[in-house]
C-alpha positions in Angstrom: 11.0 131.3 147.9 13.1 134.4 147.4 12.9 134.9 143.7 16.1 136.8 143.5 18.0 133.7 144.6 16.8 131.4 141.8 19.6 132.2 139.3 23.0 130.8 140.0 25.7 133.3 141.0 28.0 132.0 138.3 25.8 133.7 135.7 25.8 137.1 137.4 28.6 138.4 135.2 27.7 136.6 132.0 25.9 139.0 129.7 24.0 138.3 126.5 26.3 138.8 123.5 26.5 142.4 122.3 26.5 141.2 118.7 23.1 139.7 119.1 21.7 142.9 120.6 22.9 144.8 117.5 21.3 142.1 115.3 18.0 142.4 117.1 17.9 146.1 116.8 18.7 145.9 113.1 15.8 143.5 112.7 13.5 146.0 114.4 14.6 148.7 112.0 14.0 146.4 109.0 10.5 145.7 110.3 10.0 149.4 110.1 10.9 149.3 106.4 14.5 150.5 106.7 17.3 148.8 104.8 20.1 147.7 107.0 23.6 146.6 105.9 24.6 143.7 108.2 28.2 144.2 109.1 27.7 142.8 112.6 27.3 139.0 112.2 30.5 136.9 111.7 29.1 134.2 109.5 29.6 133.4 105.8 26.7 134.6 103.7 27.1 131.6 101.3 24.9 128.5 101.3 26.5 125.3 102.5 27.9 123.5 99.5 25.5 121.2 97.8 27.5 118.0 98.2 27.6 118.5 102.0 23.8 119.0 102.2 23.3 116.0 99.9 25.4 113.8 102.2 23.4 114.8 105.3 20.1 114.1 103.4 21.5 110.7 102.3 22.4 109.9 105.9 18.8 110.8 107.0 17.4 108.6 104.2 19.6 105.7 105.4 18.3 106.0 108.9 21.3 107.6 110.7 19.0 109.4 113.1 20.0 107.8 116.4 22.6 108.5 119.1 26.1 108.6 117.6 29.2 107.9 119.7 30.0 110.6 122.3 33.3 111.4 120.6 31.8 111.6 117.1 31.3 109.0 114.3 34.5 107.2 113.3 34.3 108.5 109.7 34.3 112.1 110.8 37.2 111.7 113.3 39.2 110.0 110.6 38.4 112.7 108.1 39.5 115.4 110.7 42.7 113.5 111.3 43.4 113.3 107.6 42.7 117.0 107.1 45.0 118.0 110.0 47.8 116.0 108.5 47.3 117.3 105.0 46.8 121.0 105.9 49.1 121.3 108.9 51.4 118.3 108.9 49.9 117.1 112.2 49.3 113.5 113.2 46.4 112.7 115.6 45.0 109.4 116.4 41.3 109.6 115.4 40.4 107.0 118.0 41.8 108.7 121.1 43.0 112.3 120.2 40.0 113.8 118.4 36.6 114.8 119.7 33.7 116.0 117.6 32.0 119.0 119.3 29.0 121.2 118.7 31.0 123.9 117.0 34.2 125.6 118.0 32.6 127.4 120.9 31.7 124.2 122.6 35.2 122.9 121.9 36.6 125.8 123.9 34.1 125.3 126.7 34.9 121.6 127.0 38.6 122.4 126.9 38.5 124.9 129.8 36.2 122.7 131.8 38.6 119.8 131.3 41.9 121.5 132.2 41.1 124.3 134.7 40.8 124.0 138.5 39.3 126.9 140.5 41.6 129.9 140.4 43.8 128.7 137.5 44.7 131.6 135.2 44.6 131.7 131.4 46.4 134.4 129.4 44.0 135.9 126.7 44.3 138.6 124.1 43.0 141.8 125.6 41.0 142.3 122.5 39.3 139.0 121.7 36.1 137.1 120.9 33.7 137.9 123.8 33.1 134.3 125.0 36.8 133.6 125.7 36.9 135.2 129.2 33.4 134.1 129.9 34.0 130.4 129.4 37.2 130.6 131.4 35.2 132.1 134.2 32.5 129.5 133.9 35.1 126.8 134.2 36.3 128.3 137.5 39.4 130.0 135.9 40.6 133.5 135.9 41.0 135.3 132.5 44.1 137.5 132.4 44.1 140.0 129.5 47.4 140.6 127.8 48.1 143.6 125.5 48.4 143.1 121.8 50.6 144.9 119.3 48.3 146.4 116.7 51.1 147.3 114.3 52.3 143.6 114.3 49.0 142.0 113.2 47.8 142.1 116.8 50.5 139.7 118.1 50.9 139.3 121.9 53.2 141.7 123.7 55.2 138.9 125.2 57.0 141.2 127.7 53.6 142.1 129.0 52.6 138.5 129.0 55.6 137.6 131.1 54.6 140.3 133.7 51.1 138.8 133.8 52.4 135.4 134.8 51.7 134.0 138.2 52.1 130.6 139.9 48.5 129.9 138.9 49.0 130.6 135.1 48.1 127.4 133.3 47.5 128.3 129.6 47.8 130.9 126.9 45.3 131.2 124.0 46.1 132.1 120.5 43.5 133.1 117.9 45.0 133.5 114.4 43.4 134.7 112.2 42.2 137.0 114.9 38.6 137.9 115.7 37.8 140.9 115.6 40.9 142.4 113.8 41.7 139.9 111.0 45.3 139.8 112.2 47.4 136.8 111.1 50.5 135.9 113.0 53.7 135.1 111.1 55.6 131.9 111.6 58.2 133.9 113.6 55.5 135.3 115.8 53.9 131.9 116.4 57.3 130.5 117.2 57.8 133.2 119.8 54.5 132.3 121.5 55.3 128.6 121.4 58.7 129.2 123.0 57.0 131.4 125.6 54.5 128.6 126.4 57.3 126.0 126.6 59.6 128.2 128.7 56.8 128.8 131.3 55.3 125.3 131.1 51.9 126.5 129.8 49.3 124.7 127.7 48.8 126.4 124.3 45.2 126.6 123.2 44.5 127.4 119.6 41.2 128.8 118.4 41.5 127.8 114.8 38.0 129.0 113.7 39.4 130.9 110.7 42.4 128.8 109.9 41.5 128.4 106.2 40.9 132.2 105.8 44.4 133.5 105.3 44.9 136.0 102.4 48.5 137.1 103.2 50.9 134.6 104.6 50.3 130.9 105.1 48.6 128.5 107.4 51.1 127.4 110.1 50.2 125.5 113.3 52.4 125.9 116.4 51.5 122.3 117.3 53.9 121.3 114.5 56.9 122.9 116.2 59.3 120.7 118.1 58.0 119.8 121.6 54.7 121.6 121.1 52.3 118.8 120.2 52.0 117.5 123.7 51.1 120.9 125.2 48.8 122.2 122.4 45.0 121.9 122.3 43.4 122.7 118.9 39.8 123.9 119.0 38.5 124.0 115.4 35.3 124.2 113.5 33.8 123.7 110.0 31.4 126.6 110.5 33.4 129.3 108.6 35.3 127.2 106.1 32.3 125.4 104.7 29.6 128.0 105.5 28.1 125.5 108.1 27.5 127.8 111.0 24.1 126.3 111.7 25.3 122.8 111.5 27.3 123.1 114.8 30.3 120.9 113.9 33.6 121.5 115.6 36.4 119.5 117.1 39.2 119.2 119.7 42.5 117.7 118.7 44.9 117.1 121.6 46.7 114.5 123.6 44.6 111.5 124.6 44.2 112.4 128.3 42.8 115.8 127.4 40.4 114.4 124.8 39.3 111.7 127.2 38.4 114.3 129.8 36.6 116.5 127.3 34.7 113.5 126.1 33.5 112.9 129.7 32.3 116.5 129.8 30.6 116.1 126.4 28.8 113.0 127.6 27.3 114.9 130.4 26.6 118.2 128.7 25.5 117.4 125.1 25.8 113.7 124.9 26.8 113.8 121.2 26.6 115.8 118.1 23.8 115.5 115.5 24.4 112.2 113.7 23.4 113.2 110.1 25.1 116.6 110.4 28.3 114.6 111.0 27.9 112.8 107.7 27.6 116.1 105.9 30.8 117.2 107.6 32.6 114.1 106.3 31.6 115.0 102.8 32.9 118.5 103.3 36.3 117.4 104.6 36.8 114.5 102.1 35.1 116.0 99.0 36.3 118.6 96.5 37.7 121.8 98.0 36.8 124.0 95.1 33.9 125.4 97.1 36.3 126.6 99.8 38.7 128.2 97.4 35.8 129.9 95.7 34.5 131.4 98.9 37.9 132.5 100.1 38.5 134.2 96.7 35.3 136.1 97.1 36.1 137.1 100.7 39.5 138.4 99.5 37.8 140.4 96.7 35.5 142.0 99.3 38.4 142.6 101.6 40.1 144.6 98.9 37.1 146.7 98.3 36.5 147.3 102.0 40.1 148.4 102.6 40.1 150.7 99.6 36.9 152.4 100.7 37.7 152.4 104.4 40.9 154.4 103.8 38.8 157.2 102.4 36.4 157.5 105.4 36.9 160.6 107.5 37.5 159.9 111.2 38.7 156.3 110.8 42.1 154.7 110.5 43.5 151.2 110.3 46.6 150.4 112.4 47.4 147.3 110.3 46.0 145.6 107.2 43.9 142.6 108.2 45.4 139.5 106.5 42.7 136.9 107.4 39.2 136.0 108.6 36.5 138.5 107.3 36.9 141.4 109.7 38.3 144.9 109.8 38.7 146.8 113.1 39.1 150.5 112.3 40.0 153.0 115.0 37.9 156.1 115.5 40.0 159.3 115.4 37.2 161.8 116.1 37.4 163.4 119.5 35.0 163.0 122.4 33.2 160.0 121.0 33.0 156.5 122.3 32.9 153.5 120.0 29.4 152.7 121.5 28.2 156.1 120.4 29.6 155.8 116.9 28.2 152.3 116.5 24.8 153.4 117.6 24.9 156.4 115.3 25.9 154.2 112.3 23.0 151.9 112.9 20.3 154.4 113.7 21.3 157.2 111.3 23.0 155.3 108.5 21.4 151.9 108.6 24.7 150.1 109.0 25.1 147.5 111.8 28.6 147.3 113.2 29.8 146.0 116.6 31.2 148.3 119.3 34.8 147.4 119.9 34.1 147.1 123.7 32.2 143.9 122.9 35.7 142.4 122.5 37.2 143.8 125.7 37.8 147.2 127.2 40.9 147.7 125.0 38.5 147.6 122.0 37.0 150.9 123.0 37.5 153.5 120.3 37.2 150.9 117.5 34.3 149.0 115.9 34.2 145.7 114.0 33.1 145.3 110.4 32.3 141.9 109.1 32.5 141.8 105.3 30.6 138.5 105.2 27.9 140.1 103.0 27.6 140.6 99.3 30.1 142.7 97.4 27.4 145.2 96.6 26.4 145.5 100.3 30.1 146.0 101.2 30.2 148.9 98.8 26.9 150.4 99.9 27.7 149.9 103.6 31.1 151.6 103.3 29.6 154.5 101.3 27.0 154.9 104.1 29.7 154.8 106.8 31.7 157.5 104.9 28.7 159.8 104.7 27.8 159.3 108.3 31.4 159.7 109.6 31.6 162.9 107.5 28.5 164.3 109.3 30.0 163.3 112.6 33.4 165.0 111.7 31.6 168.1 110.7 29.6 168.2 114.0 32.8 167.7 116.1 35.0 170.2 114.3 
């Protein structure tokens, strides 16, 4: 057997996540006794709220340990439908138009596997969460990056999007709040994208991972605009809102034929999502939301500190103020330095783990991502370390 032929060609251009590489190096440095500020991982640092954990434990005690339905337990689908109606004014049939998935990432994978034929094209933000283009490619599609307008909360440049269209363009993806920049699209901007999708007969895919994390503006879903429900696919998750990243609970909300197709994919990829975890998710959606408001208030407090300190750092600038999620994406203004070099220097020299902007696409070069999903004290210490390190870099390049 030729050992070089064992691995499928489809994985040849699928790298391991850059974020994980940074986290692993940070762990190595910590093993050497160094303190590292973890600005690299995009996960809430809070514990899952107690009532959610209690509901999962209760489900275990009651014997809910067997295969649940492929599309999710009825109680969770009903809770998701109710939450979508309450928060976004959307009506979805929990029996036929909602699918429970293993997190938002699987929701995206099932979506693309369900709608794309070989060679179909998907318009994506040119700066985006790394798996977006990868899952499009794994589904046989072609990712088409579209420039963003940094001074407009990283909205699509729709003139550029129009030039990127081809007879094979099938969908456009919107991620607001946006990873890695924290940009939040206004209602007017969302209406522009929705009109673009309708004009060119495209599906509109929404990555709503951070939909509850909006500090300036309000939560608005394009699916609520006239004529958009039937062409919109919502890929959501409870991971960020309820600090449940390890629970792997997400969902798809869409028209019945799309959910039916995605359920067939689910049945043959994962079968179904962990039964007792789903009962915990029900408690999260239907229980008191004070925990969510408390976490969001703390994230916003950290955001204020990070923005205040970041504006004083030499060699960095912000093109726009992030209005959501828990990220900032500063641009490096020092000459003759790549973002990879700066990110490596900050980790090795200053003990601050950030993510090279190129992990989010070639257009991210010259930036790095900071996740302020760490304690307020670590936010302060991390920015102080970055300021000192960037000061040393500025002195060495002057």
